[in-house]
C-alpha positions in Angstrom: 95.2 155.2 106.7 98.5 153.1 107.3 100.4 152.7 104.4 101.6 148.9 104.4 104.7 147.8 102.7 105.2 145.7 99.7 107.2 142.5 99.9 109.9 143.9 97.8 110.2 147.0 100.2 110.3 144.7 103.5 112.8 142.6 101.8 115.0 145.7 100.7 114.6 147.3 104.2 115.8 143.9 106.1 118.7 143.5 103.6 119.8 147.1 104.4 119.4 146.3 108.1 121.3 143.3 108.0 124.1 144.7 106.3 124.1 147.4 109.0 124.3 145.0 111.7 127.1 143.1 110.2 129.1 146.3 109.8 128.5 147.3 113.4 129.5 143.5 114.6 132.5 143.9 112.5 133.5 147.2 114.3 132.7 145.6 117.6 135.0 142.5 117.0 138.0 145.2 115.9 137.4 147.1 119.0 137.5 143.9 121.0 140.8 142.7 119.2 142.1 146.0 119.8 141.2 146.0 123.6 142.9 142.5 123.9 146.0 143.5 122.4 146.2 146.3 124.8 145.4 144.2 127.7 148.0 141.5 126.9 150.5 144.2 126.5 149.5 145.6 129.8 149.7 142.1 131.5 153.4 141.8 130.0 154.4 145.0 131.2 153.0 144.3 134.9 154.6 140.7 134.9 157.8 142.3 133.9 157.9 144.9 136.6 156.9 142.4 139.1 160.1 140.2 137.9 162.1 143.2 138.3 160.8 144.2 142.0 161.8 140.4 143.0 165.0 140.6 141.4 166.0 143.6 143.4 164.2 142.0 146.4 166.4 138.9 146.1 169.6 141.1 145.6 168.7 143.2 148.6 168.1 139.8 150.7 171.6 138.5 149.5 173.7 141.8 149.9 172.0 141.9 153.6 172.8 138.5 154.5 176.7 139.1 153.0 176.7 142.2 155.6 175.4 140.7 158.4 177.9 137.8 158.0 180.9 140.5 157.7 179.4 142.2 160.8 179.1 139.0 162.7 182.9 138.2 161.7 184.2 141.7 162.7 182.2 141.3 166.4 183.8 137.9 166.8 187.2 139.2 165.9 186.9 142.1 167.9 185.4 140.4 170.8 188.1 137.9 170.7 190.8 140.8 171.6 
């Protein structure tokens, strides 16, 4: 025979399940917040790293242009002798 639950037992069981679901959702939200924080930190680090690399490329390009200019002047002076 099947044992049917009383209304009181069903309400108690439903209440327990709802509490469990609420706690689980809170843990999921906390995990999501932690993940978002780590993701934002990683994105910030990546943007900083890209900025540093671009700055170094600009410095290298500027130095290369300066050296090229100096070489052109030296060649012109030596070639003019």
